[in-house]
C-alpha positions in Angstrom: -24.8 13.4 1.8 -24.9 16.9 0.3 -22.5 18.2 2.9 -20.0 15.4 2.3 -20.0 16.0 -1.5 -19.7 19.8 -0.9 -16.6 19.1 1.2 -15.1 16.8 -1.4 -15.7 19.2 -4.2 -14.2 22.1 -2.2 -11.1 20.0 -1.3 -10.7 18.8 -4.9 -11.0 22.3 -6.2 -8.5 23.8 -3.7 -5.9 21.0 -4.0 -6.1 20.2 -7.7 -8.2 22.3 -10.0 -7.0 25.7 -8.8 -3.5 24.6 -9.6 -4.1 22.9 -13.0 -4.8 24.1 -16.5 -7.3 21.6 -18.0 -7.3 21.5 -21.8 -10.1 19.1 -22.6 -12.5 16.6 -21.0 -10.2 13.6 -21.3 -7.5 15.4 -19.3 -10.1 16.5 -16.7 -11.3 13.0 -16.3 -7.7 11.7 -15.9 -6.9 14.3 -13.3 -10.1 13.6 -11.4 -9.4 9.9 -11.4 -5.8 10.4 -10.1 -7.0 12.8 -7.4 -9.8 10.4 -6.3 -7.2 7.6 -5.9 -4.9 10.0 -4.0 -7.7 11.2 -1.8 -9.0 7.7 -0.9 -5.8 5.8 -0.7 -2.9 8.0 0.4 -4.0 11.4 1.6 -4.3 11.7 5.4 -7.7 12.7 6.7 -8.7 14.5 9.9 -10.2 11.4 11.4 -8.8 8.9 13.9 -5.0 9.8 14.1 -5.1 11.0 10.5 -5.5 7.5 9.1 -6.5 7.0 5.5 -10.1 5.7 5.1 -9.2 2.5 3.3 -6.1 1.5 5.3 -5.5 0.3 8.8 -3.7 2.5 11.4 0.1 2.3 11.2 2.1 1.0 14.1 3.6 3.8 16.1 7.4 4.2 16.1 8.6 4.3 19.7 12.3 3.3 19.2 14.5 6.4 19.3 17.0 4.8 17.0 14.4 4.2 14.3 13.1 7.8 14.6 16.6 9.2 14.1 17.1 7.3 10.8 13.8 7.6 9.0 14.1 7.2 5.2 11.3 8.9 3.5 10.6 8.7 -0.3 8.4 11.2 -2.2 6.3 10.2 -5.2 4.9 13.0 -7.4 1.6 12.6 -9.1 0.0 14.7 -11.8 3.1 16.5 -12.7 4.2 17.3 -9.1 0.8 18.7 -8.1 0.2 15.9 -5.6 2.9 14.5 -3.4 2.9 11.1 -1.7 5.4 10.4 1.1 6.2 6.9 2.4 8.9 5.2 4.5 11.4 3.3 2.4 11.7 -0.4 2.9 
């Protein structure tokens, strides 16, 4: 368990805390909650086909016409420090 937490802390530090100026404890807790949600719900992981841990694997896109007209939306979190990308409906 220690190795898992060390990895999470290193990732959190590299992707969030090294890019952010934290003014007080309340802002630190808010930033850590946002990053935790981003890490567990959206961020791709180096697991089975980069699937998020709490979501099923997406269906592969095999139709060439669908690949040619992908519509991607970006959502910024924490003042554009974290970016989420998703296919538009």
